[in-house]
N, C-alpha and C positions, 0 to 999 in steps of 0.2 A: 073541617077545622084545619086541615093541612093544605088548603087550597092556596094559601098565601105564598108568595115567592120566598125563596130561601133568604135568611138573614145573614148567611155566610158571605164574608167579603173576601178574605184572603188569608193565607198563612205567610209568615215572615220570620226573619231572624234579626236580632239586634245584639250588638255587643254591649253588655252591661255587667257590672261587677267582674270584669275581666274574663267573661266566658261568652260563648254564643248561646243566646236564649231564643228558642223557637216558640212561637205562639200562633194561635188561630184567632182571627178577629171576626166578630159578628156584630151586625147592627149599625155600627158607625155612630157619629155624634150629630146627626141631622134631625130635624123635626123635634118631636117631644123628647127624644133621647138626649138632645143637647142640653136640656135643663136639668137632667138627672146626673147623679154621680156615675162614673164608669164602674164596671165590675171586673175584677180579676178573679178567675176561677183557678184554684190550686187543687189538682187531683191528688189521689192517694198513691200508695207506695209502688204499685205496678200498673198505673193507669196513665199511659201517654195521653196527650191532649185530645187526639182524634177520637179516643173512646168516650170522651165527654162532649163530642160534637153535637149530639142530639140535645143536650142541655144548653150548649152554646146557642143553638138555633132558637130555642125558646127565649132565653135571656136576651138575645139580640133583637127580639121584637120590642123590648122595652128599654134596654140599656146598651150603651157602647160596651161591648163585652170582649174580654181577652181570656182565652183558655191557655194556660202555660204548660209547656213541657218542662217539668221540674228537672234540674240537672241530673244527668244519668238516665233520663227516660226520653223516649221519642227521638226527636231530631235535635235536642239541645246537647251541649258539650257533655262528653263522658270520657274518662280515662282512668288508668290505674292509679294515678297520682292526685286526682281531684278530691277536694274536701267535700264529703257528702254529709256533713253535720247539719243539724237544724239551723245553727247560726249562719252557716254559709248559704243555706236555702232561703233563709229570711232576708239576708243581705241581697240575694238575687232579686227577690220580688220588689224590694224597695228601689233597687237600682233600675229594674225594668220600668216601674212607674215613672221614674225620673226621665229615663231615656225616651219613653213614649210621650213625655210632656203632659202626663195626666195631672190636672190641678186638683181634682177631687175624685176619689175612687174608694170603693168598698172591696174587701176581700171575702170571697166565699171559698172556704177550704174544707175539703172532705178528708177525713181520717188523718193521714200524715199531713195533708195540706192544711188541716185545721190547726195542727201543732205548729206548722210553719207560720201560719197567719197570726197566731197568738204571739210567737216570738218576734215577728215583725212589728206587730202593734205595740208591743212592750216598749219599743224604741220611739214611739210617737212620731213616725215619719210625717213630714209635711204632706198634706193632701189626703191621708188615710182617714176616712170618716166613720166607717162601720166595719164590723167583723162578724161573719157567720161561721161558726164552728160546727160542721156537720159530722156527728158521731166520732169525735176525736178519741183516740186511744187514751185511757186514763191510767195505763200501766206506768210504772216508774219504780225508783228505789224503794224496796220494802212493800211494794203493792202487788196485787194479783197480776198474773201474766196476761198479756193480750190474748184474746181467744184464738186467733189464727196462729198456726205454728209455722216456723221458718221453712221446713221441708215442702209445705204446700206451694210456697213461692218458688223455691229453688228447683223443685222437680218440674213444675209447669214451665218455668223459664228455659230449663234444659231441653225440654220437649220442643218448645217454640224455636229455640236456636237451631235445632236440627231440621226444622220444618215440620209443621204438624197441621192437621185438619181441624175444622170446627168440631167434628165428632170426637176427636181425641181430646179436645179441650173440655168437652162436656163432663168428663170424669172429675174435673176440678170445679166446674161451675154448673151443677146439675140443673138449676132452675132457670138458666139463661135461655133466651130465645136464640134461634139459629143465627140471626143477624148479629146479635151481641157476641156469640161464640166465634163467628167468622172474623169479626174485628179484633177480638182478643188473640185469636190464632195468628192473625196477620201481623200484629204490632207488638206482641209481648216480647219478642226477641230483641226489641230496641231498649229494653230495660237492662241496664248494666248490673250484673250479679253483685258486684262489689257495692254498688250504690244501694241496692235493695237490702243486702245483709247489714250494711252500716245503718240504714234507716230503721230496720227491724230491731237491731240491738239498741238503738237510741230510744225506741219505744220503752225500753226497760231500764236504761241507765239515765235517761233525761228526765228532769223534773218539770213536767208540764204544769203542775199546780203552782209552782213558784212564779210562773209568768202571770197568773191570773190577777193577783192583787194589784199589779202594776198597771193594769189596763184601765184607761180613762175614757175610752170611747164607748158608744153603744155596742153591745155584743148580744148575738143570739146564739143559743145552744140548740141544735137540732138533734133529736134522739130517735133512733130506729126502735120500733117496738120489739124486734127480734134481734138475735145475734149476741146479746149480752155484752156489747162493748161498753154501753152506758147503763148502769143499774140505778134504781131509785136512790140509793145511798150516794151514788156519784153525783146525781143532780143536786142533792141536798148539800154536798160538800162544795160543789162549784158555786151554788147560790151563796154560800157563806163567804167564799173567797172573792166573789164578783157580784156585789149586791145589785148592780144595774142589769144583770143578765136577764134576757127574755128567753124563756124555754118553750120550744115547740116540739111536738112528737108526731111521728108519721106511723100510723097503724099499718098493719099488713106489709111490713117492710123489714128486711134484714139490713146488714151494714151497708150494702150497695144500694142505698135507698132509691135513687131514681130508676134503677134497673128493675126493682121490685114493685114500686108504686110511684110511677112518674107523676101522675096528677096530684097525689098526696104530697110529694116532694115540693112541687111548685106552690101548692096551697099553704104549706107550712111557713113560707116566708112572709105570708100576709102582706103588709105594706112596709115591712121593716127597711127595705132598700129604697123606698120612696115611690114605688109603684107596685101594683100587684102583678104577678105572673099569670 
């Protein structure tokens, strides 16, 4: 199954929304991919683009695919004075699509990336056709807290900044493979602590649910079977706010869905993006 040549094309930087945005591109827009919408993948709170490279590889077989380093992560701009709000991150992805000249594209956002995607879609940017929200945090004002706690991020980032091994990272990600731990140990130090704290705080102060009724495009909500980020009552509430939502569920998977059940993750998209994975 993995005998095909890699779909990875290159990594690049573009100036968009006033910052340097780094992305990895897979697949390109030749052959059958040219007739399909491009896909921008927005990772979660401490996931540089490279850690989603294995997903980019698979998406690149079917779609012209861009995996973004969200500001403050990976090789994109980071600083003590940068705005790390969801509004700024949503403006980034809209500006990125414009800078890349994408006439039609879908956003696939995981966790924090799903909230960024919803905020971007609320503005009905030209060219955005579909949104997939993968296990988005449903925390917010007056709501239950996000299941992960801030020290888990801060402590693991501190370890990574000092230089740590895959084995040391295992204490934080017990179920991950050696290869996944290696990549996290290598790249986690590129996540700016201020960016991560700001994003985590906005999981609780930001009103994700207020974005949903404004969405006019096709939306998929993908839910992990474990991890308690999305409970059945959350699905029901999202359905009430977003009547067109298509809900998919991945069994045998926690919040980091493709790490736990990669095949189930791809299958859950069905043909929502215009081709099956």
